[in-house]
C-alpha positions as CSV (number, residue, x, y, z in Angstrom):
1,X,42.4,116.8,152.5
2,X,43.4,116.4,148.9
3,X,43.2,119.5,146.8
4,X,43.6,120.0,143.0
5,X,46.0,122.3,141.3
6,X,43.3,125.2,140.7
7,X,42.4,124.8,144.7
8,X,46.2,125.4,145.1
9,X,46.5,128.3,143.0
10,X,43.4,129.9,144.6
11,X,44.8,129.0,148.1
12,X,47.8,131.1,147.6
13,X,45.5,133.9,148.0
14,X,44.5,132.4,151.4
15,X,41.3,130.7,150.5
16,X,39.7,128.4,148.0
17,X,36.2,126.8,147.5
18,X,35.6,123.2,148.2
19,X,32.8,120.6,148.2
20,X,34.6,118.5,150.9
21,X,34.1,120.2,154.3
22,X,37.5,120.0,156.2
23,X,38.0,120.4,160.0
24,X,40.4,123.3,161.2
25,X,43.8,121.6,161.6
26,X,43.5,119.1,158.7
27,X,46.6,118.7,156.6
28,X,46.4,119.8,152.9
29,X,47.8,117.6,150.0
30,X,48.2,118.7,146.6
31,X,47.4,116.0,144.2
32,X,49.5,117.2,141.0
33,X,49.1,115.3,137.8
34,X,52.4,114.5,136.0
35,X,53.6,112.6,133.0
36,X,54.3,109.5,135.2
37,X,51.0,109.7,137.3
38,X,50.1,111.6,140.2
39,X,52.3,113.4,142.9
40,X,51.1,113.9,146.3
41,X,52.7,116.8,148.1
42,X,51.9,118.2,151.6
43,X,51.5,122.0,151.2
44,X,49.7,123.3,154.4
45,X,47.0,123.2,156.9
46,X,43.4,124.3,157.2
47,X,42.8,127.3,159.3
48,X,39.2,127.8,159.4
49,X,35.9,126.9,157.2
50,X,32.9,128.9,156.3
51,X,29.9,127.0,155.1
52,X,28.4,128.7,152.0
53,X,25.6,126.4,151.5
54,X,24.4,123.8,148.9
55,X,27.4,121.5,149.7
56,X,30.1,124.1,149.4
57,X,32.4,125.8,151.8
58,X,35.2,128.4,151.7
59,X,38.3,126.9,153.2
60,X,40.8,129.4,154.7
61,X,44.5,128.3,154.8
62,X,47.4,129.2,157.3
63,X,50.2,129.3,154.5
64,X,50.8,127.2,151.5
65,X,54.1,126.0,150.8
66,X,55.8,126.5,147.4
67,X,55.7,123.9,144.9
68,X,58.4,123.5,142.4
69,X,56.7,123.5,138.9
70,X,53.7,125.5,139.5
71,X,53.4,128.9,137.7
72,X,52.9,131.6,140.0
C-alpha cells in the first residue's frame, strides 16, 4: 500500500486514516515527492484495520522505519 508523507507522519504515532482498505500484513511504501520526481521507500507493515464508515478506515501500523529528510 502506498502512503503519503502526511499519512507517514501520522503513522509515527501508530495509526493513520486511509480511504484505501489494506489487509493486515500488507507492506507500506512511502511515496515522497522530491525535486527529481517521486521516491518510493518501504517503511513498514499493516498490523490491523478498523473500518470507520463512508469509505474510510483507521490503519494501525507495527512500526515505521525512520526516513532521512523527514522532520520529526
